[in-house]
C-alpha positions in Angstrom: 157.2 186.3 48.6 160.3 184.3 49.3 158.9 183.7 52.8 155.7 182.2 51.3 157.6 179.8 49.0 159.7 178.6 51.9 156.6 178.0 54.1 154.8 176.2 51.3 157.9 174.1 50.6 158.0 173.1 54.2 154.3 172.3 54.1 154.8 170.0 51.1 157.8 168.4 52.8 155.9 167.7 56.1 154.2 164.5 54.9 157.7 162.8 54.6 158.2 163.2 58.3 154.6 162.6 59.2 154.5 159.3 57.3 157.7 158.1 58.9 156.3 158.9 62.4 153.0 157.3 61.6 154.7 154.1 60.5 156.8 154.0 63.7 153.8 154.7 65.9 151.7 151.9 64.2 154.1 149.3 65.5 153.5 150.4 69.1 149.7 150.3 68.9 147.2 147.4 68.9 146.3 146.5 65.3 142.8 148.1 65.4 144.1 151.4 66.7 147.1 151.3 64.4 144.8 151.0 61.3 142.6 153.9 62.4 145.7 156.1 63.2 147.3 155.3 59.8 144.1 156.2 58.0 143.6 159.4 59.9 147.2 160.5 59.4 147.0 159.8 55.6 143.9 161.9 55.3 145.2 164.8 57.3 148.6 164.8 55.5 147.0 164.5 52.1 144.6 167.3 53.0 147.4 169.6 54.0 149.2 169.0 50.7 146.1 169.7 48.6 145.4 172.9 50.7 148.9 174.2 50.1 148.6 173.6 46.4 145.2 175.3 46.3 146.7 178.3 48.1 149.4 178.7 45.5 146.9 178.2 42.7 144.7 181.0 44.0 147.3 183.7 44.1 146.3 185.4 40.7 142.6 184.9 41.5 142.9 186.4 44.9 144.6 189.4 43.4 141.7 189.8 40.9 139.2 189.7 43.8 141.1 192.5 45.5 140.9 194.4 42.2 144.6 194.3 41.9 146.0 194.2 38.3 148.0 191.2 37.5 150.9 193.4 36.4 151.2 194.8 39.9 151.3 191.3 41.3 154.0 190.3 38.9 156.1 193.4 39.9 156.0 192.2 43.5 156.3 188.5 42.7 157.4 187.7 39.1 157.0 184.0 39.7 153.3 184.2 40.8 151.8 183.0 37.6 154.3 180.2 36.9 154.0 179.0 40.5 150.2 179.1 40.3 150.3 177.3 36.9 152.6 174.6 38.3 150.3 174.1 41.3 147.3 173.8 38.9 149.2 171.2 36.8 150.0 169.2 39.9 146.4 169.3 41.0 145.1 168.2 37.6 147.6 165.3 37.6 146.4 164.3 41.1 142.8 164.4 40.0 143.5 162.3 36.9 145.4 159.7 39.0 142.7 159.7 41.6 140.0 159.0 39.0 142.2 156.2 37.5 142.8 154.7 40.9 139.1 154.7 41.8 138.4 153.0 38.4 141.0 150.4 39.2 139.4 149.6 42.5 136.0 149.3 40.9 137.5 147.1 38.2 139.1 144.8 40.8 135.9 144.5 42.7 133.9 143.8 39.6 136.2 141.1 38.4 136.3 139.5 41.8 132.5 139.4 41.9 132.4 137.9 38.4 134.7 135.1 39.5 132.6 134.5 42.7 129.4 134.2 40.7 130.3 130.6 39.9 130.5 129.8 43.6 128.0 128.0 45.8 127.3 128.1 49.4 125.0 129.5 52.1 125.1 132.4 54.4 128.1 134.7 54.0 130.4 132.1 52.3 130.9 131.1 48.7 133.0 128.1 47.6 134.4 128.5 44.1 135.3 125.3 42.3 138.8 124.8 40.8 142.4 124.0 41.7 143.3 127.6 42.8 144.2 127.9 46.5 142.7 131.2 47.6 140.5 132.9 50.1 139.5 136.5 50.4 136.8 138.9 51.8 134.7 140.3 49.0 133.1 143.7 49.9 129.5 144.4 49.0 128.9 145.6 45.4 125.8 147.0 43.7 123.4 145.9 46.4 125.1 142.6 47.1 126.3 142.1 50.7 129.9 141.2 51.4 130.9 137.5 51.2 133.8 135.3 52.2 135.0 133.6 49.0 137.0 130.4 49.4 138.2 128.2 46.5 137.7 124.4 46.7 141.5 124.1 46.5 141.9 126.1 49.7 139.2 124.0 51.4 141.1 120.8 50.6 144.4 122.3 51.9 143.1 122.9 55.4 141.6 120.8 58.1 138.3 121.8 59.7 139.9 123.8 62.6 142.1 125.7 60.2 139.2 126.4 57.9 137.4 127.9 60.9 140.3 130.3 61.5 140.4 131.3 57.9 136.7 132.1 57.8 136.9 134.0 61.0 139.8 136.0 59.6 137.9 137.0 56.4 134.7 137.7 58.3 136.7 140.1 60.5 137.7 142.0 57.3 134.1 142.4 56.3 132.8 143.3 59.8 135.6 145.9 60.2 135.0 147.3 56.7 138.7 147.1 56.2 138.4 147.7 52.4 137.3 151.3 53.1 140.4 152.0 55.2 142.6 150.4 52.5 141.0 152.4 49.7 141.2 155.7 51.6 145.0 155.3 52.3 145.6 154.2 48.7 143.9 157.3 47.4 145.7 159.5 49.8 149.0 158.0 48.5 148.2 159.4 45.1 148.2 162.9 46.5 151.7 162.8 48.0 154.4 160.2 47.3 155.5 160.2 50.9 152.2 158.5 51.9 152.9 155.5 49.7 154.7 153.9 52.6 151.5 154.0 54.7 149.8 151.5 52.3 152.1 148.6 53.1 152.0 149.4 56.8 148.3 149.6 56.8 148.0 146.3 54.9 150.0 144.5 57.5 148.1 145.9 60.4 144.7 145.1 58.7 145.8 141.5 58.5 147.0 141.6 62.1 143.6 143.0 63.1 141.8 140.2 61.4 144.3 137.6 62.7 143.6 138.7 66.3 139.9 138.5 65.7 140.2 135.0 64.3 142.4 133.9 67.2 139.8 135.2 69.7 137.0 133.5 67.7 138.6 130.0 67.9 140.1 130.6 71.4 143.6 129.3 70.5 146.4 131.6 69.1 148.6 128.7 68.1 145.9 127.1 66.0 145.3 130.5 64.4 149.0 130.9 63.7 149.2 127.4 62.1 146.1 128.0 60.0 147.5 131.3 58.6 150.9 129.7 57.9 149.3 126.7 56.2 147.0 128.8 54.0 149.9 131.1 53.0 152.1 128.1 52.2 149.3 126.4 50.1 148.8 129.5 48.0 152.5 130.6 47.8 153.2 128.7 44.6 150.5 130.2 42.4 149.8 133.5 40.9 146.7 135.3 42.3 144.0 135.5 39.5 140.7 135.6 41.3 140.7 137.4 44.5 140.2 140.9 45.8 143.9 141.5 46.7 143.3 144.0 49.5 141.7 141.5 51.9 143.3 138.1 51.7 144.5 136.0 54.6 147.6 135.0 52.6 148.8 138.5 51.9 151.3 140.6 53.7 154.4 139.5 55.6 153.0 136.2 56.9 156.1 135.3 59.1 155.7 138.5 61.1 152.0 137.8 61.5 152.6 134.2 62.6 155.3 135.4 65.0 152.8 137.9 66.6 150.2 135.2 67.0 152.6 132.9 68.7 153.2 135.5 71.4 150.7 135.9 74.2 148.0 138.4 73.6 149.0 141.7 75.2 146.4 142.6 77.9 148.6 144.6 80.2 148.7 148.4 79.7 151.9 149.8 78.2 154.5 151.2 80.6 155.1 154.8 81.2 157.9 155.0 78.7 155.8 153.2 76.1 152.8 155.5 76.7 155.0 158.6 76.5 156.6 157.5 73.3 153.2 156.7 71.7 151.8 160.0 72.8 154.8 161.9 71.4 154.7 160.2 68.1 150.9 160.6 67.8 151.2 164.3 68.7 154.0 164.7 66.0 151.8 163.2 63.3 148.8 165.3 64.2 151.0 168.4 64.5 152.5 167.8 61.1 149.1 167.6 59.5 147.6 170.5 61.4 150.6 172.7 60.5 150.2 171.9 56.9 146.5 172.9 56.9 147.1 176.1 59.0 150.0 177.1 56.7 147.8 176.8 53.7 145.2 179.0 55.3 147.9 181.4 56.3 149.1 181.6 52.7 145.6 182.7 51.7 145.6 185.4 54.4 149.1 186.5 53.4 148.2 187.0 49.8 145.2 189.1 50.7 147.4 191.2 53.0 150.0 191.7 50.3 147.3 192.7 47.9 146.1 195.4 50.2 149.6 196.7 50.7 150.1 196.9 46.9 146.9 198.8 46.4 147.7 201.1 49.3 144.7 200.1 51.3 144.7 200.4 55.0 
C-alpha cells in the first residue's frame, strides 16, 4: 500500500502546481475568460482533493463490502484505519469550515442589505445618506433583485462623467453575477490551502472585467481610469463599514487596474507564442485536476483489487 500512499500524496500536492499555473495563465487571458478559467480550475482541483480523501476514508468500508475482515486488512496495511480516520477528520474539518464560510457570506450580504435599506433612489440604484465614501454591487437577497449602492459621500466626490463610470462598473458586476464566481472560489479555497491564492487573483480579474465593461459603456478608457482612481482615492482614508466587500469598485490593486485601462484595448489576436503558452498552461491546469480525480477513482479500484487478492478470489 506504499504505492497508494505515494499516489494519494501526489494527488493532494497537485493543487499547489495547478493553482500556480492558473494564476500565471490568468494574466495572459482577457478578464472575462480569466475569471471563468480560475473558477473552473478551483472547482476541479478542490474536487480532486475531496475525491482523494473520500478514497482513503473508504478503505475499511470497501473491505467490509468485500466481506474481508478488518484484521486481514490491517495485516496487509497496518496504517489503514489511522489513515482512514485522518481522512475523515480532515473532511469533517472541511465541512465545518465550509458551513462557517457560507454563514459568513450570508451575514455579509444581510448586513449590506440592512445598511442599504435606508437608501433612496429609482431603478437599480440606491443612494445611502452619510459621509462614508463607498459604492458596491449588492447581489439579490430573499427575493430582492440586485442593486448598485452608492453613498452620498461618493456621489459628492465624483463629477457626472465619473459617476457614470462607477455605475457602469457596478452594473457589470451584477450583470455578470460576479458574486457567484467569487463565492465558489472562496469555498474551494477552504478545501485546499493551495487554492487560497486564486481568491486574490480572481478578485483582481473580476474588477478588471467590470472596468472593461465600464470603459466600453462610456466609450473612453481614460475617463474610466480617472474615475476608478478618483473613487479609490476618495475612499482610501476610511474603513469599510457598509459595503459588500466582494464587489466594490475601490477594491483590489487599483494602480494595476488604472494602468490596464490607460493602455489601448487589446483587439488583435495573440501571437503564436502567446497562444501556445496559454494552451500549454490551460492544459496543465486541466491535467492536474483530471489526474487528481482519476487517481481517486483508481484508489477505489485498487482497494477492491487488494481485497480480492487477500480473500483469494479470482
